[in-house]
Jmol script that loads the backbone (N, CA, C; Angstrom):
load data "model"
ATOM      1  N   MET A   1     104.126 193.629 -68.321  1.00  0.00           N
ATOM      2  CA  MET A   1     103.945 193.352 -66.910  1.00  0.00           C
ATOM      3  C   MET A   1     105.041 192.390 -66.461  1.00  0.00           C
ATOM      4  N   SER A   2     105.532 192.570 -65.253  1.00  0.00           N
ATOM      5  CA  SER A   2     106.573 191.685 -64.743  1.00  0.00           C
ATOM      6  C   SER A   2     106.279 191.330 -63.292  1.00  0.00           C
ATOM      7  N   THR A   3     106.911 190.252 -62.863  1.00  0.00           N
ATOM      8  CA  THR A   3     106.784 189.821 -61.477  1.00  0.00           C
ATOM      9  C   THR A   3     108.138 189.307 -61.013  1.00  0.00           C
ATOM     10  N   LYS A   4     108.421 189.409 -59.728  1.00  0.00           N
ATOM     11  CA  LYS A   4     109.675 188.915 -59.174  1.00  0.00           C
ATOM     12  C   LYS A   4     109.504 187.454 -58.791  1.00  0.00           C
ATOM     13  N   ALA A   5     110.427 186.625 -59.257  1.00  0.00           N
ATOM     14  CA  ALA A   5     110.452 185.209 -58.878  1.00  0.00           C
ATOM     15  C   ALA A   5     111.656 185.008 -57.969  1.00  0.00           C
ATOM     16  N   SER A   6     111.408 184.730 -56.707  1.00  0.00           N
ATOM     17  CA  SER A   6     112.464 184.604 -55.711  1.00  0.00           C
ATOM     18  C   SER A   6     113.290 183.343 -55.933  1.00  0.00           C
ATOM     19  N   ILE A   7     114.614 183.494 -55.865  1.00  0.00           N
ATOM     20  CA  ILE A   7     115.542 182.367 -55.945  1.00  0.00           C
ATOM     21  C   ILE A   7     116.042 182.043 -54.540  1.00  0.00           C
ATOM     22  N   ALA A   8     116.398 183.081 -53.792  1.00  0.00           N
ATOM     23  CA  ALA A   8     116.879 182.909 -52.420  1.00  0.00           C
ATOM     24  C   ALA A   8     116.661 184.216 -51.673  1.00  0.00           C
ATOM     25  N   ALA A   9     116.389 184.103 -50.386  1.00  0.00           N
ATOM     26  CA  ALA A   9     116.207 185.302 -49.569  1.00  0.00           C
ATOM     27  C   ALA A   9     116.691 185.022 -48.154  1.00  0.00           C
ATOM     28  N   GLY A  10     117.240 186.041 -47.544  1.00  0.00           N
ATOM     29  CA  GLY A  10     117.696 185.952 -46.162  1.00  0.00           C
ATOM     30  C   GLY A  10     117.342 187.242 -45.448  1.00  0.00           C
ATOM     31  N   ASP A  11     117.878 187.417 -44.262  1.00  0.00           N
ATOM     32  CA  ASP A  11     117.580 188.624 -43.486  1.00  0.00           C
ATOM     33  C   ASP A  11     118.064 189.895 -44.175  1.00  0.00           C
ATOM     34  N   THR A  12     119.183 189.803 -44.907  1.00  0.00           N
ATOM     35  CA  THR A  12     119.767 191.008 -45.505  1.00  0.00           C
ATOM     36  C   THR A  12     119.889 190.949 -47.020  1.00  0.00           C
ATOM     37  N   PHE A  13     119.333 189.927 -47.665  1.00  0.00           N
ATOM     38  CA  PHE A  13     119.455 189.850 -49.122  1.00  0.00           C
ATOM     39  C   PHE A  13     118.221 189.219 -49.753  1.00  0.00           C
ATOM     40  N   HIS A  14     118.065 189.488 -51.048  1.00  0.00           N
ATOM     41  CA  HIS A  14     117.030 188.845 -51.853  1.00  0.00           C
ATOM     42  C   HIS A  14     117.609 188.657 -53.252  1.00  0.00           C
ATOM     43  N   LEU A  15     117.699 187.417 -53.692  1.00  0.00           N
ATOM     44  CA  LEU A  15     118.175 187.074 -55.025  1.00  0.00           C
ATOM     45  C   LEU A  15     116.944 186.661 -55.821  1.00  0.00           C
ATOM     46  N   TYR A  16     116.706 187.332 -56.933  1.00  0.00           N
ATOM     47  CA  TYR A  16     115.490 187.062 -57.690  1.00  0.00           C
ATOM     48  C   TYR A  16     115.693 187.312 -59.175  1.00  0.00           C
ATOM     49  N   LYS A  17     114.735 186.843 -59.958  1.00  0.00           N
ATOM     50  CA  LYS A  17     114.704 187.149 -61.383  1.00  0.00           C
ATOM     51  C   LYS A  17     113.357 187.786 -61.670  1.00  0.00           C
ATOM     52  N   GLU A  18     113.333 188.629 -62.677  1.00  0.00           N
ATOM     53  CA  GLU A  18     112.075 189.234 -63.084  1.00  0.00           C
ATOM     54  C   GLU A  18     111.519 188.427 -64.236  1.00  0.00           C
ATOM     55  N   GLU A  19     110.282 188.049 -64.112  1.00  0.00           N
ATOM     56  CA  GLU A  19     109.630 187.301 -65.172  1.00  0.00           C
ATOM     57  C   GLU A  19     108.750 188.262 -65.950  1.00  0.00           C
ATOM     58  N   LEU A  20     109.158 188.504 -67.177  1.00  0.00           N
ATOM     59  CA  LEU A  20     108.397 189.369 -68.060  1.00  0.00           C
ATOM     60  C   LEU A  20     107.550 188.491 -68.966  1.00  0.00           C
ATOM     61  N   LEU A  21     106.303 188.821 -69.087  1.00  0.00           N
ATOM     62  CA  LEU A  21     105.403 187.996 -69.882  1.00  0.00           C
ATOM     63  C   LEU A  21     105.760 188.023 -71.364  1.00  0.00           C
ATOM     64  N   SER A  22     106.427 189.096 -71.819  1.00  0.00           N
ATOM     65  CA  SER A  22     106.675 189.241 -73.242  1.00  0.00           C
ATOM     66  C   SER A  22     108.111 188.965 -73.671  1.00  0.00           C
ATOM     67  N   SER A  23     108.993 188.582 -72.754  1.00  0.00           N
ATOM     68  CA  SER A  23     110.382 188.381 -73.166  1.00  0.00           C
ATOM     69  C   SER A  23     111.034 187.246 -72.390  1.00  0.00           C
ATOM     70  N   GLU A  24     112.206 186.851 -72.882  1.00  0.00           N
ATOM     71  CA  GLU A  24     112.980 185.793 -72.239  1.00  0.00           C
ATOM     72  C   GLU A  24     113.640 186.313 -70.969  1.00  0.00           C
ATOM     73  N   ARG A  25     113.684 185.483 -69.938  1.00  0.00           N
ATOM     74  CA  ARG A  25     114.346 185.871 -68.690  1.00  0.00           C
ATOM     75  C   ARG A  25     115.855 185.635 -68.833  1.00  0.00           C
ATOM     76  N   ARG A  26     116.625 186.639 -68.481  1.00  0.00           N
ATOM     77  CA  ARG A  26     118.068 186.477 -68.579  1.00  0.00           C
ATOM     78  C   ARG A  26     118.797 186.947 -67.333  1.00  0.00           C
ATOM     79  N   SER A  27     118.409 188.072 -66.792  1.00  0.00           N
ATOM     80  CA  SER A  27     119.143 188.659 -65.674  1.00  0.00           C
ATOM     81  C   SER A  27     118.632 188.163 -64.332  1.00  0.00           C
ATOM     82  N   VAL A  28     119.547 188.132 -63.393  1.00  0.00           N
ATOM     83  CA  VAL A  28     119.227 187.834 -62.001  1.00  0.00           C
ATOM     84  C   VAL A  28     119.623 189.072 -61.205  1.00  0.00           C
ATOM     85  N   PHE A  29     118.823 189.415 -60.211  1.00  0.00           N
ATOM     86  CA  PHE A  29     119.045 190.627 -59.438  1.00  0.00           C
ATOM     87  C   PHE A  29     119.337 190.267 -57.987  1.00  0.00           C
ATOM     88  N   LEU A  30     120.229 191.037 -57.377  1.00  0.00           N
ATOM     89  CA  LEU A  30     120.588 190.840 -55.977  1.00  0.00           C
ATOM     90  C   LEU A  30     120.313 192.136 -55.231  1.00  0.00           C
ATOM     91  N   ASN A  31     119.399 192.078 -54.285  1.00  0.00           N
ATOM     92  CA  ASN A  31     119.076 193.220 -53.446  1.00  0.00           C
ATOM     93  C   ASN A  31     119.733 192.985 -52.084  1.00  0.00           C
ATOM     94  N   LEU A  32     120.612 193.901 -51.681  1.00  0.00           N
ATOM     95  CA  LEU A  32     121.303 193.789 -50.390  1.00  0.00           C
ATOM     96  C   LEU A  32     120.853 194.909 -49.471  1.00  0.00           C
ATOM     97  N   GLU A  33     120.517 194.565 -48.252  1.00  0.00           N
ATOM     98  CA  GLU A  33     120.197 195.571 -47.245  1.00  0.00           C
ATOM     99  C   GLU A  33     121.402 195.740 -46.328  1.00  0.00           C
ATOM    100  N   LYS A  34     121.735 196.950 -46.046  1.00  0.00           N
ATOM    101  CA  LYS A  34     122.842 197.292 -45.155  1.00  0.00           C
ATOM    102  C   LYS A  34     124.157 196.602 -45.531  1.00  0.00           C
ATOM    103  N   PRO A  35     124.644 196.791 -46.787  1.00  0.00           N
ATOM    104  CA  PRO A  35     125.948 196.205 -47.124  1.00  0.00           C
ATOM    105  C   PRO A  35     127.037 196.838 -46.255  1.00  0.00           C
ATOM    106  N   SER A  36     128.094 196.083 -46.005  1.00  0.00           N
ATOM    107  CA  SER A  36     129.164 196.605 -45.150  1.00  0.00           C
ATOM    108  C   SER A  36     129.862 197.798 -45.797  1.00  0.00           C
ATOM    109  N   SER A  37     129.881 197.840 -47.125  1.00  0.00           N
ATOM    110  CA  SER A  37     130.419 198.992 -47.850  1.00  0.00           C
ATOM    111  C   SER A  37     129.943 198.920 -49.294  1.00  0.00           C
ATOM    112  N   TYR A  38     129.942 200.054 -49.954  1.00  0.00           N
ATOM    113  CA  TYR A  38     129.635 200.071 -51.380  1.00  0.00           C
ATOM    114  C   TYR A  38     130.266 201.302 -52.015  1.00  0.00           C
ATOM    115  N   GLU A  39     130.564 201.180 -53.292  1.00  0.00           N
ATOM    116  CA  GLU A  39     131.192 202.272 -54.026  1.00  0.00           C
ATOM    117  C   GLU A  39     130.735 202.207 -55.472  1.00  0.00           C
ATOM    118  N   PHE A  40     130.284 203.323 -55.984  1.00  0.00           N
ATOM    119  CA  PHE A  40     129.911 203.419 -57.386  1.00  0.00           C
ATOM    120  C   PHE A  40     130.876 204.390 -58.035  1.00  0.00           C
ATOM    121  N   SER A  41     131.464 203.985 -59.140  1.00  0.00           N
ATOM    122  CA  SER A  41     132.381 204.887 -59.828  1.00  0.00           C
ATOM    123  C   SER A  41     132.019 204.975 -61.304  1.00  0.00           C
ATOM    124  N   LYS A  42     132.323 206.109 -61.859  1.00  0.00           N
ATOM    125  CA  LYS A  42     132.043 206.363 -63.269  1.00  0.00           C
ATOM    126  C   LYS A  42     133.269 207.064 -63.839  1.00  0.00           C
ATOM    127  N   GLU A  43     133.884 206.448 -64.821  1.00  0.00           N
ATOM    128  CA  GLU A  43     135.097 206.998 -65.411  1.00  0.00           C
ATOM    129  C   GLU A  43     134.934 207.082 -66.923  1.00  0.00           C
ATOM    130  N   THR A  44     135.724 207.939 -67.520  1.00  0.00           N
ATOM    131  CA  THR A  44     135.744 208.043 -68.977  1.00  0.00           C
ATOM    132  C   THR A  44     137.110 207.594 -69.465  1.00  0.00           C
ATOM    133  N   PHE A  45     137.111 206.668 -70.425  1.00  0.00           N
ATOM    134  CA  PHE A  45     138.350 206.159 -70.999  1.00  0.00           C
ATOM    135  C   PHE A  45     138.137 206.011 -72.498  1.00  0.00           C
ATOM    136  N   ASN A  46     138.985 206.659 -73.291  1.00  0.00           N
ATOM    137  CA  ASN A  46     138.852 206.639 -74.754  1.00  0.00           C
ATOM    138  C   ASN A  46     137.436 206.994 -75.194  1.00  0.00           C
ATOM    139  N   ASP A  47     136.905 208.052 -74.617  1.00  0.00           N
ATOM    140  CA  ASP A  47     135.562 208.551 -74.933  1.00  0.00           C
ATOM    141  C   ASP A  47     134.447 207.560 -74.625  1.00  0.00           C
ATOM    142  N   GLN A  48     134.707 206.582 -73.777  1.00  0.00           N
ATOM    143  CA  GLN A  48     133.669 205.647 -73.346  1.00  0.00           C
ATOM    144  C   GLN A  48     133.506 205.766 -71.835  1.00  0.00           C
ATOM    145  N   ILE A  49     132.263 205.698 -71.394  1.00  0.00           N
ATOM    146  CA  ILE A  49     131.982 205.763 -69.960  1.00  0.00           C
ATOM    147  C   ILE A  49     132.008 204.350 -69.392  1.00  0.00           C
ATOM    148  N   ILE A  50     132.794 204.181 -68.335  1.00  0.00           N
ATOM    149  CA  ILE A  50     132.905 202.886 -67.661  1.00  0.00           C
ATOM    150  C   ILE A  50     132.321 203.048 -66.262  1.00  0.00           C
ATOM    151  N   GLU A  51     131.280 202.275 -65.971  1.00  0.00           N
ATOM    152  CA  GLU A  51     130.638 202.323 -64.665  1.00  0.00           C
ATOM    153  C   GLU A  51     130.983 201.061 -63.887  1.00  0.00           C
ATOM    154  N   SER A  52     131.169 201.217 -62.584  1.00  0.00           N
ATOM    155  CA  SER A  52     131.547 200.089 -61.740  1.00  0.00           C
ATOM    156  C   SER A  52     130.834 200.200 -60.396  1.00  0.00           C
ATOM    157  N   LEU A  53     130.356 199.057 -59.893  1.00  0.00           N
ATOM    158  CA  LEU A  53     129.716 199.003 -58.585  1.00  0.00           C
ATOM    159  C   LEU A  53     130.430 197.939 -57.762  1.00  0.00           C
ATOM    160  N   THR A  54     130.956 198.324 -56.622  1.00  0.00           N
ATOM    161  CA  THR A  54     131.640 197.408 -55.717  1.00  0.00           C
ATOM    162  C   THR A  54     130.867 197.381 -54.402  1.00  0.00           C
ATOM    163  N   ILE A  55     130.541 196.159 -53.939  1.00  0.00           N
ATOM    164  CA  ILE A  55     129.744 196.014 -52.724  1.00  0.00           C
ATOM    165  C   ILE A  55     130.450 195.066 -51.768  1.00  0.00           C
ATOM    166  N   GLY A  56     130.527 195.440 -50.507  1.00  0.00           N
ATOM    167  CA  GLY A  56     131.068 194.567 -49.471  1.00  0.00           C
ATOM    168  C   GLY A  56     129.956 193.675 -48.935  1.00  0.00           C
ATOM    169  N   ILE A  57     130.161 192.361 -48.995  1.00  0.00           N
ATOM    170  CA  ILE A  57     129.173 191.388 -48.529  1.00  0.00           C
ATOM    171  C   ILE A  57     129.850 190.502 -47.485  1.00  0.00           C
ATOM    172  N   PRO A  58     129.248 190.336 -46.312  1.00  0.00           N
ATOM    173  CA  PRO A  58     129.834 189.426 -45.326  1.00  0.00           C
ATOM    174  C   PRO A  58     129.978 188.014 -45.908  1.00  0.00           C
ATOM    175  N   SER A  59     131.062 187.337 -45.580  1.00  0.00           N
ATOM    176  CA  SER A  59     131.349 186.005 -46.130  1.00  0.00           C
ATOM    177  C   SER A  59     130.206 185.024 -45.905  1.00  0.00           C
ATOM    178  N   GLU A  60     129.603 185.066 -44.724  1.00  0.00           N
ATOM    179  CA  GLU A  60     128.521 184.129 -44.410  1.00  0.00           C
ATOM    180  C   GLU A  60     127.316 184.345 -45.323  1.00  0.00           C
ATOM    181  N   VAL A  61     127.026 185.607 -45.633  1.00  0.00           N
ATOM    182  CA  VAL A  61     125.902 185.922 -46.517  1.00  0.00           C
ATOM    183  C   VAL A  61     126.208 185.448 -47.932  1.00  0.00           C
ATOM    184  N   LEU A  62     127.429 185.698 -48.401  1.00  0.00           N
ATOM    185  CA  LEU A  62     127.800 185.250 -49.742  1.00  0.00           C
ATOM    186  C   LEU A  62     127.793 183.730 -49.832  1.00  0.00           C
ATOM    187  N   ASP A  63     128.221 183.039 -48.774  1.00  0.00           N
ATOM    188  CA  ASP A  63     128.158 181.573 -48.752  1.00  0.00           C
ATOM    189  C   ASP A  63     126.724 181.100 -48.937  1.00  0.00           C
ATOM    190  N   GLU A  64     125.798 181.718 -48.208  1.00  0.00           N
ATOM    191  CA  GLU A  64     124.387 181.324 -48.302  1.00  0.00           C
ATOM    192  C   GLU A  64     123.834 181.582 -49.702  1.00  0.00           C
ATOM    193  N   ILE A  65     124.167 182.740 -50.269  1.00  0.00           N
ATOM    194  CA  ILE A  65     123.716 183.062 -51.627  1.00  0.00           C
ATOM    195  C   ILE A  65     124.294 182.058 -52.615  1.00  0.00           C
ATOM    196  N   ALA A  66     125.586 181.756 -52.500  1.00  0.00           N
ATOM    197  CA  ALA A  66     126.249 180.840 -53.435  1.00  0.00           C
ATOM    198  C   ALA A  66     125.651 179.440 -53.377  1.00  0.00           C
ATOM    199  N   ILE A  67     125.426 178.922 -52.177  1.00  0.00           N
ATOM    200  CA  ILE A  67     124.867 177.571 -52.045  1.00  0.00           C
ATOM    201  C   ILE A  67     123.474 177.516 -52.652  1.00  0.00           C
ATOM    202  N   ARG A  68     122.669 178.524 -52.371  1.00  0.00           N
ATOM    203  CA  ARG A  68     121.306 178.525 -52.922  1.00  0.00           C
ATOM    204  C   ARG A  68     121.319 178.673 -54.437  1.00  0.00           C
ATOM    205  N   TRP A  69     122.278 179.471 -54.959  1.00  0.00           N
ATOM    206  CA  TRP A  69     122.386 179.646 -56.410  1.00  0.00           C
ATOM    207  C   TRP A  69     122.791 178.327 -57.067  1.00  0.00           C
ATOM    208  N   LEU A  70     123.758 177.625 -56.495  1.00  0.00           N
ATOM    209  CA  LEU A  70     124.189 176.338 -57.049  1.00  0.00           C
ATOM    210  C   LEU A  70     123.039 175.337 -57.057  1.00  0.00           C
ATOM    211  N   LYS A  71     122.251 175.311 -55.985  1.00  0.00           N
ATOM    212  CA  LYS A  71     121.095 174.418 -55.941  1.00  0.00           C
ATOM    213  C   LYS A  71     120.070 174.806 -57.002  1.00  0.00           C
ATOM    214  N   TYR A  72     119.792 176.096 -57.104  1.00  0.00           N
ATOM    215  CA  TYR A  72     118.800 176.583 -58.065  1.00  0.00           C
ATOM    216  C   TYR A  72     119.194 176.225 -59.498  1.00  0.00           C
ATOM    217  N   ARG A  73     120.477 176.394 -59.828  1.00  0.00           N
ATOM    218  CA  ARG A  73     120.971 176.126 -61.182  1.00  0.00           C
ATOM    219  C   ARG A  73     121.368 174.667 -61.384  1.00  0.00           C
ATOM    220  N   LYS A  74     121.285 173.861 -60.304  1.00  0.00           N
ATOM    221  CA  LYS A  74     121.655 172.441 -60.343  1.00  0.00           C
ATOM    222  C   LYS A  74     123.089 172.262 -60.846  1.00  0.00           C
ATOM    223  N   LEU A  75     124.000 173.048 -60.271  1.00  0.00           N
ATOM    224  CA  LEU A  75     125.407 173.042 -60.674  1.00  0.00           C
ATOM    225  C   LEU A  75     126.299 172.256 -59.726  1.00  0.00           C
ATOM    226  N   GLN A  76     125.731 171.605 -58.725  1.00  0.00           N
ATOM    227  CA  GLN A  76     126.547 170.927 -57.730  1.00  0.00           C
ATOM    228  C   GLN A  76     127.444 169.857 -58.341  1.00  0.00           C
ATOM    229  N   GLY A  77     127.047 169.223 -59.429  1.00  0.00           N
ATOM    230  CA  GLY A  77     127.870 168.207 -60.078  1.00  0.00           C
ATOM    231  C   GLY A  77     129.155 168.768 -60.659  1.00  0.00           C
ATOM    232  N   ALA A  78     129.201 170.069 -60.917  1.00  0.00           N
ATOM    233  CA  ALA A  78     130.393 170.703 -61.475  1.00  0.00           C
ATOM    234  C   ALA A  78     131.500 170.851 -60.439  1.00  0.00           C
ATOM    235  N   PHE A  79     131.219 170.534 -59.182  1.00  0.00           N
ATOM    236  CA  PHE A  79     132.197 170.706 -58.118  1.00  0.00           C
ATOM    237  C   PHE A  79     132.682 169.389 -57.544  1.00  0.00           C
ATOM    238  N   GLY A  80     132.590 168.342 -58.334  1.00  0.00           N
ATOM    239  CA  GLY A  80     133.154 167.055 -57.953  1.00  0.00           C
ATOM    240  C   GLY A  80     132.158 166.125 -57.303  1.00  0.00           C
ATOM    241  N   GLY A  81     132.392 164.849 -57.510  1.00  0.00           N
ATOM    242  CA  GLY A  81     131.559 163.833 -56.876  1.00  0.00           C
ATOM    243  C   GLY A  81     130.260 163.587 -57.619  1.00  0.00           C
ATOM    244  N   PRO A  82     129.628 162.486 -57.284  1.00  0.00           N
ATOM    245  CA  PRO A  82     128.353 162.169 -57.914  1.00  0.00           C
ATOM    246  C   PRO A  82     127.260 163.104 -57.405  1.00  0.00           C
ATOM    247  N   VAL A  83     126.252 163.279 -58.215  1.00  0.00           N
ATOM    248  CA  VAL A  83     125.134 164.121 -57.825  1.00  0.00           C
ATOM    249  C   VAL A  83     124.208 163.298 -56.952  1.00  0.00           C
ATOM    250  N   GLY A  84     123.978 163.756 -55.749  1.00  0.00           N
ATOM    251  CA  GLY A  84     123.124 163.035 -54.808  1.00  0.00           C
ATOM    252  C   GLY A  84     122.792 163.912 -53.637  1.00  0.00           C
ATOM    253  N   LEU A  85     122.953 163.384 -52.453  1.00  0.00           N
ATOM    254  CA  LEU A  85     122.615 164.137 -51.252  1.00  0.00           C
ATOM    255  C   LEU A  85     123.801 164.912 -50.680  1.00  0.00           C
ATOM    256  N   GLU A  86     124.861 165.139 -51.482  1.00  0.00           N
ATOM    257  CA  GLU A  86     126.009 165.869 -50.964  1.00  0.00           C
ATOM    258  C   GLU A  86     125.622 167.319 -50.667  1.00  0.00           C
ATOM    259  N   TRP A  87     126.453 167.968 -49.855  1.00  0.00           N
ATOM    260  CA  TRP A  87     126.215 169.349 -49.455  1.00  0.00           C
ATOM    261  C   TRP A  87     126.081 170.231 -50.692  1.00  0.00           C
ATOM    262  N   GLY A  88     125.028 171.021 -50.741  1.00  0.00           N
ATOM    263  CA  GLY A  88     124.825 171.934 -51.857  1.00  0.00           C
ATOM    264  C   GLY A  88     123.906 171.399 -52.931  1.00  0.00           C
ATOM    265  N   SER A  89     123.574 170.116 -52.892  1.00  0.00           N
ATOM    266  CA  SER A  89     122.691 169.573 -53.928  1.00  0.00           C
ATOM    267  C   SER A  89     121.244 169.959 -53.629  1.00  0.00           C
ATOM    268  N   PRO A  90     120.391 169.998 -54.657  1.00  0.00           N
ATOM    269  CA  PRO A  90     118.990 170.349 -54.420  1.00  0.00           C
ATOM    270  C   PRO A  90     118.291 169.384 -53.470  1.00  0.00           C
ATOM    271  N   ASP A  91     118.760 168.126 -53.400  1.00  0.00           N
ATOM    272  CA  ASP A  91     118.129 167.127 -52.544  1.00  0.00           C
ATOM    273  C   ASP A  91     118.638 167.163 -51.104  1.00  0.00           C
ATOM    274  N   CYS A  92     119.713 167.900 -50.860  1.00  0.00           N
ATOM    275  CA  CYS A  92     120.292 167.968 -49.517  1.00  0.00           C
ATOM    276  C   CYS A  92     119.300 168.641 -48.567  1.00  0.00           C
ATOM    277  N   PRO A  93     119.030 168.034 -47.419  1.00  0.00           N
ATOM    278  CA  PRO A  93     118.041 168.613 -46.512  1.00  0.00           C
ATOM    279  C   PRO A  93     118.533 169.858 -45.777  1.00  0.00           C
ATOM    280  N   TYR A  94     119.823 170.159 -45.867  1.00  0.00           N
ATOM    281  CA  TYR A  94     120.366 171.320 -45.173  1.00  0.00           C
ATOM    282  C   TYR A  94     120.356 172.522 -46.104  1.00  0.00           C
ATOM    283  N   PRO A  95     120.090 173.733 -45.597  1.00  0.00           N
ATOM    284  CA  PRO A  95     120.024 174.927 -46.455  1.00  0.00           C
ATOM    285  C   PRO A  95     121.357 175.303 -47.047  1.00  0.00           C
TER     286      PRO A  95
END
end "model"
wireframe off; spacefill off
backbone 0.3
color backbone group
């Protein structure tokens, strides 16, 4: 059995992880509604199949996803300065 644990959501996206009762959580999933463009390709090279997915995401949406991801992972300290109320920190009152 699994359940979706939301990390961030907006009008056109949902970033989440699946929590499986019997296994370790590793992957994070991004659901995009109405992407500006997308392309799926499948090629064969040296008898191996290479799959690729390219999605166009508006800059503002990616900014929102990135800030929420940094807060969720508590990575704001990796981008300089002390960890506190700076933009992007989990304690920052701004989204």
